[in-house]
N, C-alpha and C positions, 0 to 999 in steps of 0.2 A: 215753320222755322224751325232750321235742323243745327244742330250744335257743333259749334266752331273748331270739334276736336274730330269730328268723325271723317273716317278715310274710308273711301271703297277698298274692299275685300273681295279676291276669290271664292269664299265661300257663301254669298250672297250671289241670288241671281242676277245675272249679269245685266245691265242697263236698266234696274228696278228704278223703281221711282227717286228712290235717296239718289241713287248711283247718279240719275238724269239730272236732280236736281243740284247735287254738287258741281258736276260739269257746266251745269248752266251758268252756276253762279259764279263758278272761277273764271268762264269765257267773259262775265257781265264786269267782272272785276277788274279782269288784265283787259277789256278796252275802255275801263274809264279813267281805269290809270294812265293809259296811252294818251288821252281824248285829253286829259290835264295839263301831263305831261309840254303836249304840243301847244296848250292854252298858255301856257306860260314862256313855250318857247317864241311863239309868233308876239305874244306883248313884248319881250328883251329886245326880239329884231326890231319891232316899230321903235322902242324907247331907242334902241342903239343906234337908228340912222341919225348919222352926225356926218359932219364937213370935216375929215381929214386934212392936213394940210401936207403930209408927211406921206411919200409915194411906199413906201416900205410898209409902211402902219397902214395905209389904206390897201395895199395888197394882200396883207395880213390878214384884216377886215373881210375883204370878197373871199379870200378861202375858207374863214370860219363860217362865213355866209352859206356859201357854195356847199360845205359839210353839212352842214344843217337843212341846208332843203334836202340833199339827198337824206339826209338819217328823215326826215318828215316824209318824203316818198315813202323808204321803207315801212315806214310806222303806217301810211294810207293802206298800202299791201297787205301788211300783217291784221288790219280791221277786217277789210274784205276778207279776209282767211277765219278772222272771228267769228264775222257775220253771217258766211257759209256755214264754220260749223254750228252754229246756233240754229239755222235754219235746219241744216240735218238733225237736231237735236227733237223740234219742232215737228219734222216728219216721219223720224222712228229710225231712223237710215245711222244716225250717229253711233261712232263704237265699234262701227265693221268698215273692212277695207274694201274697197273701191275696185279691187282689182281682184282678189279672192270671193268677199262675200264673208267671209269667216271675222269672227271678235278679235278687235286690236287689245292687246295686254293692256291691264289698267293701270300697269307701273308704266306703260309709252304713254298712255293717254294724262295719265298723273303730269307726268314732265312732259308733253308737246301735246295739250289740250286741242290743238286745231289737225293733228296726225288725220291722215284721209288713208293711210296705210300702213297695214301690217308691219312689223320691221324686214320680217323677210322677206315681203312684197318690196319694201323700199328698200332694202338692199339687193335686191335683183333689179332693177330701176336704176340705182346706182351704179352698179358694174354693167350696165347698157350702156349708160352711159358714158362710162368711162372709156368702155372698146369703141364708142362712135366717136370719142375725141380723140383717140389716138390712131386714129385710120387717117 
């Protein structure tokens, strides 16, 4: 078991055993917290189902539910990305840019553990998207 104050750093070999375990633990903890949050949300929605006579209150309740469902959909997509990152850890491709094959910085991975592109590749990708959107 790894100490809880371990932080990956550039002086170690990239994606060594400690770093792999650190990111796998981070991803699993993130996934578990999203799943727990979803469970509480679903229970709340089931519990809150009630007949509201006032149409304004009912509309407000429906808006809240729609927002909640959109949030759940975003969480579901995030879980798919987390699962994909865990699969990359298992197959040894985690931490490397899908576009260039270069190592993604530890700082970027720590901030966004589901990252699949290096910062440079991500910025190129976003610039291309902006150009196509503006055409």
